[in-house]
VOBA-1610 file (N, C-alpha, C; in pm, whole numbers, padded with zeros to 5 digits, always signed):
BEGIN
Unk-01455+00198+04571Unk-01407+00364+04527Unk-01286+00309+04433Unk-01195+00237+04552Unk-01030+00246+04412Unk-01082+00060+04369Unk-01158+00037+04390Unk-01108-00184+04368Unk-01244-00083+04272Unk-01278-00036+04234Unk-01408-00038+04064Unk-01244+00029+04012Unk-01196+00145+04010Unk-01087+00094+03925Unk-00976+00097+03898Unk-00947-00036+03990Unk-00836-00168+03932Unk-00909-00238+03882Unk-00990-00247+03872Unk-01091-00343+03792Unk-01111-00331+03630Unk-01091-00130+03631Unk-01131-00121+03494Unk-01008-00061+03403Unk-00898-00008+03511Unk-00735-00023+03461Unk-00710-00226+03406Unk-00708-00281+03483Unk-00731-00457+03455Unk-00823-00454+03314Unk-00935-00471+03337Unk-01012-00481+03207Unk-00962-00422+03075Unk-00964-00247+03095Unk-00915-00202+03010Unk-00764-00221+02930Unk-00650-00317+02987Unk-00549-00338+03004Unk-00560-00479+02881Unk-00672-00565+02936Unk-00663-00630+02895Unk-00771-00645+02769Unk-00823-00600+02731Unk-00906-00553+02609Unk-00790-00469+02474Unk-00700-00360+02561Unk-00650-00291+02488Unk-00532-00373+02473Unk-00466-00459+02503Unk-00378-00546+02440Unk-00443-00709+02403Unk-00566-00748+02330Unk-00593-00849+02288Unk-00610-00784+02190Unk-00642-00666+02134Unk-00678-00601+02012Unk-00595-00544+01920Unk-00432-00507+02054Unk-00362-00487+01945Unk-00253-00605+01921Unk-00246-00688+02000Unk-00193-00834+01912Unk-00333-00897+01833Unk-00430-00867+01764Unk-00490-00905+01723Unk-00483-00850+01568Unk-00431-00679+01587Unk-00389-00570+01481Unk-00244-00642+01465Unk-00124-00550+01513Unk-00020-00566+01542Unk+00101-00663+01582Unk-00044-00795+01627Unk+00092-00907+01650Unk+00176-01011+01562Unk+00253-01082+01580Unk+00363-01186+01497Unk+00254-01267+01386Unk+00110-01292+01430Unk+00023-01339+01392Unk-00118-01204+01317Unk-00085-01129+01333Unk-00182-00990+01318Unk-00275-00961+01166Unk-00358-00856+01228Unk-00396-00837+01058Unk-00320-00820+00973Unk-00216-00725+01011Unk-00154-00654+00940Unk-00047-00714+00844Unk+00001-00824+00894Unk+00095-00935+00905Unk+00029-00997+00770Unk-00118-01103+00882Unk-00159-01151+00752Unk-00179-01103+00613Unk-00212-00977+00571Unk-00283-00922+00474Unk-00116-00880+00390Unk-00019-00855+00482Unk+00133-00865+00335Unk+00105-01045+00329Unk+00064-01130+00395Unk+00122-01224+00371Unk+00040-01294+00198Unk-00101-01232+00227Unk-00161-01302+00140Unk-00142-01218+00014Unk-00112-01148-00007Unk-00105-00976-00110Unk+00054-01116-00136Unk+00174-01104-00090Unk+00222-01168-00190Unk+00242-01331-00234Unk+00148-01420-00149Unk+00088-01494-00216Unk+00078-01549-00406Unk+00046-01474-00470Unk+00059-01495-00594Unk+00170-01475-00647Unk+00246-01399-00610Unk+00446-01346-00666Unk+00492-01508-00593Unk+00450-01524-00478Unk+00578-01672-00451Unk+00508-01736-00512Unk+00381-01810-00610Unk+00338-01849-00720Unk+00399-01867-00820Unk+00398-01778-00860Unk+00539-01722-00955Unk+00691-01789-00939Unk+00733-01761-00814Unk+00869-01742-00853Unk+00873-02019-00761Unk+00786-01966-00735Unk+00793-02161-00737Unk+00805-02186-00866Unk+00710-02176-00970Unk+00606-02215-01065Unk+00787-02240-01165Unk+00863-02070-01161Unk+00995-02037-01278Unk+01122-02200-01166Unk+01067-02200-01011Unk+01174-02300-00965Unk+01128-02461-01011Unk+01035-02448-01007Unk+01002-02592-01071Unk+01042-02610-01189Unk+00992-02487-01296Unk+01074-02531-01420Unk+01234-02521-01391Unk+01250-02404-01338Unk+01435-02492-01313Unk+01497-02628-01258Unk+01413-02665-01197Unk+01453-02729-01156Unk+01408-02881-01252Unk+01330-02902-01300Unk+01276-03024-01399Unk+01452-02993-01492Unk+01418-02853-01567Unk+01523-02809-01712Unk+01665-02938-01605Unk+01706-02879-01534Unk+01832-02979-01400Unk+01807-03121-01408Unk+01657-03189-01423Unk+01668-03369-01380Unk+01709-03382-01558Unk+01646-03280-01633Unk+01730-03351-01747Unk+01850-03382-01753Unk+01868-03205-01745Unk+02116-03216-01781Unk+02135-03354-01743Unk+02071-03372-01585Unk+02145-03461-01525Unk+02112-03556-01580Unk+02009-03632-01642Unk+01987-03795-01698Unk+02064-03756-01771Unk+02072-03647-01879Unk+02122-03667-02001Unk+02281-03668-02021Unk+02340-03671-01911Unk+02496-03597-01832Unk+02504-03752-01811Unk+02395-03815-01758Unk+02435-04033-01744Unk+02535-04064-01844Unk+02486-04045-01956Unk+02406-04141-02060Unk+02604-04066-02163Unk+02629-03938-02140Unk+02690-03817-02216Unk+02814-03839-02164Unk+02984-03935-02276Unk+03137-03897-02121Unk+03095-03694-02176Unk+03172-03756-02287Unk+03177-03574-02348Unk+03136-03453-02308Unk+03046-03465-02290Unk+02947-03392-02188Unk+02914-03334-01991Unk+02997-03470-01957Unk+03021-03416-01834Unk+03168-03375-01832Unk+03224-03398-01933Unk+03378-03326-01906Unk+03403-03193-01977Unk+03271-03096-02051Unk+03228-02993-02068Unk+03129-02940-01972Unk+03134-03006-01910Unk+03033-02931-01735Unk+03112-02908-01640Unk+03176-03013-01663Unk+03301-02972-01531Unk+03358-02911-01578Unk+03444-02873-01679Unk+03531-02766-01744Unk+03421-02603-01723Unk+03379-02628-01702Unk+03232-02489-01665Unk+03246-02446-01522Unk+03310-02595-01440Unk+03325-02524-01306Unk+03408-02538-01213Unk+03545-02537-01332Unk+03665-02563-01326Unk+03726-02683-01261Unk+03710-02793-01302Unk+03708-02918-01306Unk+03867-02938-01398Unk+03931-03058-01377Unk+04035-03061-01489Unk+04066-03220-01440Unk+04121-03252-01511Unk+04126-03408-01539Unk+04365-03440-01513Unk+04285-03550-01490Unk+04484-03574-01399Unk+04586-03517-01509Unk+04548-03551-01578Unk+04717-03537-01718Unk+04683-03403-01728Unk+04554-03313-01700Unk+04586-03126-01798Unk+04608-03075-01631Unk+04663-02934-01727Unk+04665-02806-01587Unk+04605-02722-01559Unk+04624-02635-01509Unk+04483-02524-01498Unk+04599-02437-01520Unk+04542-02267-01533Unk+04630-02189-01539Unk+04533-02076-01542Unk+04516-01970-01413Unk+04413-01900-01335Unk+04456-01741-01408Unk+04439-01653-01425Unk+04421-01515-01468Unk+04343-01443-01361Unk+04398-01377-01245Unk+04366-01326-01193Unk+04360-01203-01211Unk+04273-01067-01141Unk+04222-00947-01201Unk+04160-00929-01386Unk+04157-01019-01398Unk+04092-01041-01548Unk+04067-00894-01628Unk+03952-00821-01530Unk+03910-00679-01589Unk+04017-00590-01571Unk+04105-00576-01506Unk+04170-00458-01438Unk+04332-00488-01528Unk+04304-00622-01631Unk+04483-00675-01717Unk+04449-00594-01816Unk+04288-00617-01850Unk+04232-00543-01989Unk+04126-00446-01958Unk+04174-00296-01905Unk+04128-00200-01939Unk+04060-00191-02017Unk+03993-00215-02142Unk+03924-00162-02282Unk+03831-00204-02261Unk+03810-00356-02145Unk+03664-00399-02164Unk+03566-00326-02099Unk+03442-00361-02159Unk+03358-00297-02077Unk+03265-00379-02002Unk+03164-00246-01923Unk+03119-00379-01797Unk+03014-00471-01828Unk+02983-00486-01929Unk+02941-00551-02001Unk+02991-00719-01993Unk+03101-00644-02076Unk+03202-00810-02112Unk+03248-00856-01955Unk+03285-00770-01930Unk+03275-00882-01756Unk+03219-00936-01743Unk+03253-01052-01675Unk+03142-01196-01614Unk+03098-01128-01548Unk+03010-01135-01473Unk+02891-01137-01314Unk+02860-01246-01274Unk+02875-01272-01173Unk+02809-01367-01079Unk+02621-01329-01018Unk+02513-01394-01111Unk+02411-01325-01040Unk+02357-01448-01011Unk+02304-01450-00865Unk+02173-01556-00830Unk+02032-01547-00913Unk+01972-01641-00956Unk+01835-01613-00984Unk+01722-01665-00864Unk+01791-01700-00810Unk+01723-01795-00625Unk+01665-01630-00540Unk+01758-01509-00577Unk+01731-01430-00459Unk+01735-01294-00576Unk+01659-01303-00648Unk+01666-01208-00718Unk+01527-01071-00685Unk+01535-00919-00762Unk+01514-00852-00630Unk+01321-00814-00673Unk+01301-00960-00741Unk+01120-01005-00777Unk+01076-01031-00695Unk+01157-01184-00630Unk+01098-01246-00552Unk+01198-01212-00387Unk+01205-01097-00345Unk+01241-01080-00227Unk+01074-00984-00181Unk+01023-01012-00085Unk+00933-00953-00028Unk+00890-00950+00108Unk+00896-00778+00125Unk+00969-00722+00197Unk+00881-00665+00340Unk+00838-00776+00495Unk+00760-00782+00567Unk+00781-00666+00645Unk+00650-00604+00730Unk+00673-00511+00784Unk+00701-00581+00920Unk+00765-00535+01050Unk+00778-00625+01098Unk+00703-00598+01199Unk+00641-00723+01261Unk+00534-00682+01368Unk+00570-00641+01540Unk+00513-00592+01594Unk+00471-00564+01695Unk+00565-00663+01820Unk+00714-00639+01922Unk+00714-00728+02026Unk+00548-00728+02136Unk+00639-00832+02185Unk+00510-00877+02290Unk+00529-00716+02434Unk+00662-00733+02462Unk+00660-00630+02469Unk+00639-00439+02451Unk+00647-00457+02353Unk+00541-00289+02258Unk+00386-00376+02310Unk+00362-00420+02279Unk+00217-00391+02274Unk+00197-00435+02458Unk+00256-00463+02505Unk+00284-00432+02671Unk+00241-00313+02743Unk+00340-00252+02655Unk+00368-00085+02717Unk+00221+00017+02603Unk+00190-00113+02478Unk+00102+00059+02376Unk+00037+00036+02536Unk+00003-00110+02568Unk-00182-00124+02681Unk-00178-00030+02790Unk-00054-00051+02770Unk-00063+00031+02954Unk-00109+00157+02965Unk-00084+00231+02775Unk-00142+00394+02866Unk-00268+00388+02870Unk-00360+00344+02753Unk-00496+00333+02759Unk-00552+00269+02904Unk-00488+00198+02908Unk-00565+00149+03042Unk-00530+00185+03161Unk-00398+00309+03181Unk-00428+00455+03261Unk-00527+00514+03253Unk-00463+00578+03167Unk-00526+00738+03099Unk-00692+00693+03133Unk-00739+00606+03083Unk-00960+00584+03080Unk-00979+00577+03211Unk-00931+00511+03282Unk-00964+00491+03487Unk-01003+00655+03461Unk-00874+00717+03505Unk-00801+00848+03488Unk-00931+00954+03499Unk-00978+00980+03324Unk-01090+01062+03282Unk-01178+00996+03356Unk-01227+00858+03369Unk-01350+00815+03450Unk-01357+00931+03621Unk-01241+00883+03670Unk-01211+00920+03815Unk-01250+01126+03757Unk-01168+01171+03684Unk-01203+01361+03700Unk-01354+01312+03647Unk-01402+01244+03556Unk-01586+01292+03463Unk-01625+01277+03611Unk-01587+01217+03701Unk-01701+01141+03810Unk-01637+01247+03938Unk-01564+01330+03982Unk-01579+01378+04015Unk-01658+01506+03978Unk-01592+01570+03823Unk-01645+01712+03795Unk-01837+01746+03835Unk-01823+01593+03759Unk-01996+01545+03781Unk-02034+01627+03917Unk-02012+01560+04000Unk-02009+01544+04161Unk-01955+01708+04182Unk-01871+01818+04195Unk-01912+01928+04218Unk-01974+01994+04114Unk-02062+01969+04052Unk-02148+02022+03892Unk-02244+02019+04073Unk-02297+01887+03989Unk-02394+01874+04105Unk-02405+01929+04234Unk-02306+01955+04353Unk-02346+01997+04470Unk-02287+02165+04437Unk-02275+02200+04344Unk-02252+02346+04357Unk-02447+02364+04288Unk-02528+02327+04170Unk-02651+02306+04165Unk-02699+02295+04301Unk-02679+02187+04370Unk-02773+02157+04426Unk-02779+02216+04553Unk-02623+02358+04619Unk-02643+02507+04660Unk-02728+02586+04601Unk-02714+02607+04476Unk-02777+02726+04419Unk-02896+02706+04466Unk-02966+02523+04466Unk-03144+02556+04428Unk-03113+02570+04553Unk-03037+02529+04692Unk-03076+02567+04818Unk-03147+02743+04844Unk-03054+02845+04812Unk-02996+02972+04799Unk-03141+02994+04770Unk-03234+02918+04659Unk-03289+03018+04624Unk-03457+02983+04648Unk-03474+02881+04738Unk-03589+02793+04850Unk-03557+02976+04901Unk-03717+03063+04982Unk-03715+03043+05089Unk-03638+03075+05234Unk-03600+03095+05330Unk-03585+03040+05432Unk-03686+03160+05518Unk-03712+03218+05542Unk-03815+03269+05614Unk-03904+03327+05583Unk-03959+03389+05671Unk-04122+03499+05605Unk-04068+03598+05668Unk-04075+03743+05543Unk-04059+03845+05647Unk-04183+03900+05616Unk-04193+04055+05683Unk-04268+04069+05777Unk-04227+04234+05790
//
């Protein structure tokens, strides 16, 4: 009798673990659906990046031929020639309080925009799935045991009642 319940525990555990892994695991149904929904957005980000890459390659090719343009680009990034010197103004916005927020220079990274970020739900870990699988694998055999016990009790009551209804002897 107990072997049957142990087998039910293991079978139930295996089935629930498989189902939960297939739905909530790292390669489960929910994560795959989220990734499938993010494909069009990722394609647009990819096409934007490819266009930007093409523009940068064209700029690089133009810079190879034009020395003056090379100097202008170098000045943009803070480089100077050997015979020049650089003056750095610290706290530019604080020195000129009359500037509005839009007039102060801001650094932005186009690669990390709010549009390109997709938040995926975190899949359940294996330990979490194992813990969740233990619950039904214990509850189901317990319910089966209690149901069988109740059925046996009802049958026993019915047989006792049936025996009481039958005549035990003759009356004279």
